[in-house]
C-alpha angles and dihedrals in degrees: 000000000000115000090208106045101008091234115156092202115101145162137196127235139155116279130193112235128198115189123180120203124172090346093306122115125221116195123187142142119241136158119267135173123253138188113258093211104047103009093236119150109265123205114254112175094208099044095040093048089050089052091053094048090048092053091049090048093049092047092050093049092050104036109359135045125280119247091236092058089053092049092046094050091051095047093044087068094037091239125162118236087247096055096039090052090056091050094054091039105249140109120270091245091054091051088049090054090048091051090047091048094232094124137033114244116248118253094257092051092048090053091047095046096044088049093053093045093049092048095054 
């Protein structure tokens, strides 16, 4: 339902997103739900979550570190998530989020991970 006009009629169309994180802009197009009556963006759990994950993935590709590289590094040395999280200095839950691609690693962890990957 639309928060502006309370209409229940909606449609989906591509929408250009611009996210800024740590002074860096990520621009991409992804489907979003809109109100058929007033064309306001309407919440759609599935579409909105997909947009957030795409923004994180694009940021990590361009400025951070890919989740697959983190997983591959940990598995190369046969380390548990518990032990690897201690090595890089984060909580296990944080590492799990990095590996799922649901959050962007912080700058310190990116530096540590990139250093470990480059020195293999």
